N, C-alpha and C positions, 0 to 999 in steps of 0.2 A: 444773954450773950449769942440766942440764936438769931434775933433780929440783926444786930451787930453785922453778921456774916454777912448780909446782903442791904441795908440799911438806904448805902448809896447807891447799886445797881438798878434798885426799885422807883428808884425815880425817873429810870427810861420810861417810855410809854412801852407799854405792857398789858396786857390780859390776865386775868387770874387763871393762872394753872388748877387744873385738875390731874391729882395725883392718885394713883393705885399704888400702895405699897403691900407687898405679898409677905406676913409674919407667920415662919415656922413655930411650930408647938414648943419648941426651945427658945422663942423670942429671938430668935436670928429673921434678921430683913433676906429672904430670898430673890426678893426684885423690887425695883422701882421702874414703874410705868406712866408716863406720862401721856394720858387719858385725851388733855387737851396740854398742849404748850404755853408759854408766857409770852412767847414769840422772842423770847430776848437768852440767847443760850449761856447767859452769865446767872442769870436769874436760875432757869431750870439747873445748874448745875451747882447753885447756891443752894437748891430745896434737897438736891441730893446728898452734901454737906452735911446739913443740919441731920436730915432723915441718919447720916453716918454717925453723927456726934450720938444722938440718943439710942444707939442701937450698943446692944440688944435690950430688947424690952422685957415685958416680963414673960416667965413661963405660961402657958396658958394652964389653966385647973386641968387637974384629972378629969375631970366628969368632960370636958369640951376637948382635953387630948386625946382623950378614946374615942371619938368621933372625927375629928379633924384632925390633916398634918399639916396643912397651910389655910389662913386666912385671909384673905382681901378687903382692906379698907380703903375704901374710896372718898377723897374730899377734893374740896376746892380752897386753892389758900387764896388768902385775901390781904395785903400788906396796908399799913395803915401807921397808925400811930405804935403797933403790935402785929404780929402773925398772928391772923386768926384762922381755923378752919370751918369751914360750912360741908 
């Protein structure tokens, strides 16, 4: 379903976006930051929607939650026959 959200727009010329997602200990998303934009606003917005559609994520295990309030995950998004994160 996630790929369906961006299938047509990723046919446009773009670069592979690098995205940082800040996840709170309860699994909610604090913020989404584009380190490198795709160059196509519709693709970037589609990525935001994909992330929102998967939130909330699982809460941190207790040992991790005691150490961190928020973790940041940075990945490059690649669109081909599916969405791959590198």
